N, C-alpha and C positions, 0 to 999 in steps of 0.2 A: 511585551505585548504593545502594539501600536494603538493609536486612537480609534482606528476603524474596528479593530478586534475588541476594544473595550466597549464600543457602542453595540457591537453584535452580542457581546456577553451580557450586557444590561438587558437588551431586548429578549434574549434567550431565557434569562432567569425569570423574567416576568411571565413569559409564555409557559414555561415549565410549571410555574406556580399554578397557572390556570389549568393546565392539563392534569396535574396530579392533585390539585386542590389542597395545596400545602402552603405553609408560610416561609419555609426555609429551603433555599436551593444554593448549593455551592458548586461553582464550575471551575475546573482547573484546565487551562489551555494546554493542548498537547502539540498540535501542529496545524498548519494550513496548507492545502494542496488542491490544485485544480479549481480554485475559487470557493472551496468549502473548508470549514474548520471542524476539527475533532476535539472533543472535550471529555474530561473525566468528571462525572456528575455525582454529587451526593445530595440526597433529598431526605428530609425529615417529614414523615407522614404521620398525622395524628391517628392514634388507636383509641377510639372513644370508649371501648369496652374496658380498657385498662388505664384510661386517663394518662397515657404517656405517648411518646413519639417513637416510631421505628425508623431506623436509618436504612435507606436503600441506596444502592449505587448503580450507575448505568454508564454506558458509553453513548455519547450524543454527537451527531454530525449536523452541522447547520449550514445553510446557504441563503444569504440574503438574495432575494430575486434579482437577477440580472437579465441579460439578453436571452439566456437559454435555461431558465429554471425547470421547464418541462423536461428537458433532456436529463437534468440532474435527477428528477423523480424517477424517470424510466431507468436510468443507470442503477440507482440504488435499489429499485424494485428487482431488476434482473440479478443484481449481485446477491441480494438476500434470498431470492429463489435458489441461486446456486449454493449458497451456504446451507440452506435447508436440505438440499440434495445430499450434501456431504455430512449431514447430521453433526455439525460442529456444536461446541458447547456454548458459544456466544449466540444467543437467540435474538432474532429480530422482533421487536415489540410494536413498532408502528412508525409510519411516515405521516407527518402532519403538515398541512399548509395553513399557515396562521397569519393573522393580522399583526403587523409589528409596530403599529403606532397608536392603537387605541385599545380599550378594555373590551371591545366587542368580541364575543366568542363566535368564531366561525371555523374552528379547527375541523379539518376533515381527516379522520384516521383512515388512511388508504389500505390498511390491513383489514378493515371491517367493511369498507365500501368498495365497489368495483372501481378499478383504476381507469376504466374507460367509460365515459369520456373524462379526460383529465380536468381537474379544476383549473381555473385561470389565475395563475399567480401574477398579480400585478406589482406595481412599484411599491406597494405597502405590504408586501408579503414576505414571509420567511418560511423556508422549508426545513423541517426538523425531523431527523431520523433518530429513533431511540433503540438501543441494543442493550441486552443484558450485560452485566459487568462480570468479568472474570478477575478474581483476586489473585494477584501474582505479579512478579517482575516481568518486564519485557525482556526479550533476548538481548536488546541493546544494553539494558541496565546490567544484565548478568555478565555480558562480555566485557563491559567497561570495569566492573568490579573485579573480575578475575584478571584482567590485564594489569590492574593496578596493585594486585596483592601477590605478585610473584609467579603467575602462571605463564610468564612470557617464554619459558623454555619447555613448556609441557604441551603435549598434544592432547587436546580435550576431546578424546574419542567418545566418551559417554554423552556429553552434551551434543556433539555432532550427530550421534546416533538418534537422539530424541528428535532433533530437527528433521533428519531424514525420514523417520517413521511418519511424522506429521505430514510432510510433503507427499510421501508415497500414498497416503490414504486418499489424497485428492487426485494425484496424477495417474493412479492405477485405474480410474474410471474412464470408460470409453464411450464415445458417441456411436450409436448404431446405424444412423442414416446420414446421408449427404456428407460423408467424411471429406471427400475431395474438395467440394465447394467451401465448406466451413474452414478447412485447413488453409487453403489458398487465400481466402478472404482475411484470415487472421494475419497472414504475412503482409498482404497489401496494406493493412491498417498501420503497419510500422511507418510507411512513407507518409501516410495521412497524418500521423502524429508529428512527423518532422515539420510538416507545413504549419501545424498548430503551434508547436513549441518554439520553432525558429522562423517566424514570419520575416519576410524580406524587408518590411518597412521598419523593423525595430533595430536600433543600433545596440549591439551587444559589446560589453567590455572585453570579451575574450574571442568571440567568433566574428570575423569580418566576412566580406563577400566571398573571398577565395576559399576560406575554410568552410563556409556554408556549402559551397559547391562540392568541396571534397567530401564533407560529411554525407551529403545527399548521395554522392556517387558510391560511397561505402555502403550506405543503406540499400541502394539499388542492387549492388553486388550481393549483399546478404540475402535479400529477397530472392534473387535469381538462383542463388546456390540451393536454397531450401524449398523452392516451389515444387509441387507435385510429389511430395513425400508424405502423403496423408497417413501412412502407417505410424507416423510420429504424433498424430493427433491425440490429445488427451484433455481431461478437464483441468482447468487452471484456477488458481486463486486470483491472479490478476494484479496484485500489489504486494508481493512478498518482500517486505523489508523488515528490519529488526523490530520496529515498533508494533508490527502486526503479528508478532509471535509471543504468546504469553507462556510463562513457565510457572504454573501454580506451586510446584514443589521442586526445588533444585537440590534437596538434601539426599535424595536417593537416586540410584542408577536407574531404577525401574520407572521413574516418573515419566511424564509425557509433556509434550509441547502442544499448545492449543493455538489455532489460527483464528484471527478475528478480522473484521472489516474486509470481506471479499470485495473485489472490485468488479468493474463492468466487463472484463475480458473473460468469458467463460470457457472458451476452448482454444487450443493451439498447441504448440510444442512445449514440453516441460522446460526446455532451455530458456523460454521467455520468463517464466517464474524464477528459475534458479539463477539466471544471469543477472536479473535485477537484484536478487538477494546478495550475491557475492560482490556486486558493485557497491551496494550499500556498506558492506563491511570493509571493502577496499578504501572507502572514504575514511573510516576510522583509522585504518593503517597509515594512510597518508598524513592524517592529523597528528598521530602520536609516534609513528615509527616503532611502535611496540610489536615485537615479533609474535606475540600471542595471536593477534588478528591474522597475520599471514599464515600461521600454522593452522588456525581454525578453518580458514578458507580452503587450504589444501586438504585437510582432513575431511571436510564436508564433501568436497568434489570427489575425493577418492572413495568414500563410502557410498555416495549416491551413484557414482559411475558403476560400482560393483553391484549395488542393489538393483539397478535397472539393467545391468548387463549390456551397457551401451558404450561401445568404443568411440562413438562420435560425440559423447556428452560434452567434452570440453569445447568442441567446435560449436555445438548447438547453443552454448551459453552466450554466444555473441548476439543471439536473438533477444536477450534481455539486457545485455550491456548497452546496446544502441539506444533503446527507449529510456533506460534509467539515466544515461548521460544527458539526454535532452531534458528530462525532468529536473535534474540537479543543476542545470545551467539556466533554466528558464525562470524569469521572475514570477510567473503565475503558477509554477510548479512548487517544488520544495527546494529552492536554490540554496547553494552553499554560500554562506555569508562571507567567509574568508576567500577573497579572490585569488590569493596565492594557492590555496588548496584546490579551489575550483579549476585553476589553470592546470595544476598537476594532474588532477583527475581527468581532465579533458585530454591532455597529452598521453597519459597511460592508456586510456580507453581507445584513443585513436590507434595506438600501436597494437592493441589487442584486435581491433577490427581489421586492421591491415594484415595482421598475421592470420586472421580467420580462426583463431583458437585462443581460449582464455589462458592467460598466464599472469603472474604477478611480476611486474617489472622490477628490476634491481633498484633499490632505493638506498641512498646513502643515509646512515644513521646520524 
C-alpha cells in the first residue's frame, strides 16, 4: 500500500469511529479502481447491556474528494439502487460525505436524506460508502487455490455452474421501456471510456499513438457491429470480476455465488459483463500458464452459452473485453503491475477484437 492509501486509510478509520461510535476499526485494503478504494472493515462495537464488544464486518468504498466527487456519489447511488433491484445478499447501508481533517461531525447519510440537492464535497471531504459484509472466499481466491492443488487437468463444471446461475439472476431481467435508446447509449459509452482511460496526452509504456488509433478503430467497429440490437438489452452488474463474486460455501455442489459491488452500468448486453469476467481470468492464465484457468473459462462460456441459448455469445464477449483491457492498462484503473503480462494481455485481447470472437490464444507453457 502506498503513502496515499495509508493516508486515506488513517482518515477513513477515524471517520468510521465517529459513524459507528466505536473505538476499534480495522481496515484491510482490497483494491483501488477509478479513483476509489475498496476495503474489508472490522469494527468492535460496545454492547453496554452485556459489558462486552460485538465484532461486525463491512465492505467499505472510499473516495477522497477530487474533481468529480459528485459523480462518484451519483454512480454509487445508482449502483446500489440496481443491487436492491436484484435483491442481492450484500446490502447497501449508507453513503456518507464527511470532513477528513477535523473532528467536526457533519456526516450526511444519503440513505436517510434526500440525495437532491447534493452536498458540496470540498477539498476537505471524503465520500464513504458502507455495504454489509458477506463471509466467504472470493472467486479469485477459490480459483487460485484450486489451480495450485492439482485441478489443472479437471473441468470445474460445478463451480462454473454456480457462477452462471448468479449471472443469470441479473441478466434475465429486462427493461420495459426505451430499450432501443438505452441499448445504443450503452454501446456508445464504450468509446467514451476509451477517451477516459487512454487520453492522448498521456505517454503509455505499451500503447503508442499508432496503437491508440488502432484500438479506437476496433472499438468503433465493435460498436457499429452491435448497434440497433436492443433485443440483447438486459440488466447488468457492471463490474464483474473475480473479486466481486463471493462463494460463502464451496464445500457443496448446491452452494451459490453471491455478487457484490454493483457498478454504474445498469443496462446493456450480457457480453459486457461476461467479457470483462473472462478477461479477468485470462490475466490469471497469462501469469501462471496454469491450464485450470483456461479450462474454467471455456467451461463457463460453454455453460452460459447453453443457458442463454445464444449462438452469438462468444462474439458478444468482445463488448466486455474492450473496456476491461482499457481498465487493466490504465494507471487510474486497476493496472497490471507486471508490464510483461500487461503487454501479453494487450496483444491477446487485440487478437480477440480483430477476430470479433472470444478465444484463448495459444500460449507456450
